[in-house]
C-alpha positions as CSV (number, residue, x, y, z in Angstrom):
1,P,41.2,-16.4,65.6
2,H,38.9,-18.1,62.9
3,E,40.1,-18.2,59.6
4,Y,36.9,-18.0,57.3
5,I,37.0,-21.0,54.2
6,Y,35.1,-20.5,51.4
7,M,34.7,-23.3,49.2
8,D,32.2,-24.2,46.0
9,E,32.6,-25.7,43.2
10,A,31.6,-24.7,39.1
11,G,31.2,-27.0,35.7
12,F,32.0,-26.0,32.9
13,N,31.3,-28.0,29.6
14,L,33.9,-28.0,26.8
15,T,32.1,-27.9,24.1
16,K,31.2,-23.8,24.5
17,R,32.5,-22.1,21.2
18,R,31.5,-18.8,19.3
19,R,27.7,-19.1,17.7
20,R,28.8,-16.3,15.3
21,G,31.6,-15.9,12.6
22,R,32.4,-13.6,10.3
23,N,34.0,-13.9,6.3
24,V,34.5,-11.5,3.0
25,I,31.6,-10.3,2.1
26,G,29.0,-12.1,0.1
27,H,30.5,-16.0,1.5
28,R,29.3,-17.7,4.3
29,A,31.5,-17.8,7.6
30,I,32.0,-21.7,7.5
31,V,33.1,-23.3,11.2
32,G,33.9,-27.0,11.0
33,V,32.9,-28.6,14.6
34,P,34.2,-31.8,15.5
35,G,32.1,-34.9,15.3
36,Q,32.8,-35.8,19.4
37,R,31.1,-33.8,22.5
38,G,33.5,-31.9,24.5
39,G,33.3,-33.8,28.1
40,N,32.7,-31.6,31.6
41,V,34.8,-30.4,33.7
42,T,33.9,-29.3,37.7
43,L,36.3,-26.8,39.3
44,C,35.9,-27.3,43.1
45,A,37.9,-24.8,45.0
46,A,38.7,-23.7,48.5
47,I,39.0,-20.0,49.2
48,S,40.6,-17.7,52.5
49,N,40.9,-14.6,53.1
50,H,44.8,-15.4,52.5
51,G,44.0,-16.4,49.0
52,V,43.4,-20.0,46.9
53,V,43.7,-22.9,49.5
54,H,43.5,-25.8,47.2
55,H,41.9,-26.3,43.6
56,H,41.0,-29.5,41.6
57,A,39.5,-30.2,38.2
58,N,37.6,-33.7,38.0
59,L,36.6,-34.5,34.2
60,G,32.9,-35.3,34.7
61,P,30.9,-34.4,37.9
62,Y,31.4,-34.1,42.0
63,N,30.3,-36.7,44.1
64,T,31.0,-37.5,47.5
65,H,34.0,-39.9,47.2
66,Q,35.8,-37.1,44.9
67,L,34.5,-34.6,48.0
68,L,36.4,-36.4,50.4
69,I,39.5,-36.4,48.3
70,F,39.0,-32.9,48.0
71,L,38.7,-32.5,51.6
72,N,42.0,-34.3,52.9
73,Y,43.8,-32.3,50.9
74,M,42.8,-29.1,51.9
75,R,43.4,-30.1,55.3
76,D,46.6,-31.3,54.4
77,A,47.1,-28.1,52.9
78,L,46.2,-25.7,55.8
79,L,47.0,-28.1,59.0
80,G,50.3,-29.6,57.2
81,Q,52.8,-29.7,59.8
82,Q,52.1,-26.9,61.6
83,D,51.6,-27.6,65.5
84,E,49.4,-24.4,66.1
85,H,47.2,-23.0,63.7
86,P,43.9,-21.2,63.6
87,I,40.4,-22.7,64.1
88,Y,39.0,-23.2,60.7
89,V,35.5,-22.3,59.1
90,V,34.5,-23.9,56.5
91,V,31.5,-22.3,54.4
92,W,30.2,-24.1,51.7
93,D,26.4,-24.1,49.6
94,N,23.8,-26.7,50.5
95,V,24.6,-29.5,47.8
96,S,23.4,-32.5,48.2
97,F,26.2,-34.4,48.1
98,H,27.8,-32.5,50.8
99,R,25.0,-34.4,53.1
100,A,25.5,-37.8,51.8
101,L,26.0,-40.5,54.5
102,Q,29.0,-42.3,52.6
């Protein structure tokens, strides 16, 4: 039997916030904004029919090195100490660092 694992990554910017505020009628809503920009976080997750197999958040973008580390942890989570396991089929999008030569 085959077990399908869907893998994807998504980026988030930590500076996202509401643009509008509320205050008492006649007074302007003032929001203090920190002087530093927020960082970017990339979340990579592998999900099967049985739930989340593995997930990892990374400060900054994902590249080939981080992807290989993620795949190693996912392999360990799937195979573990089992002698028998199903045939895993990993489905992911066609991002350029998935095809890197490194």
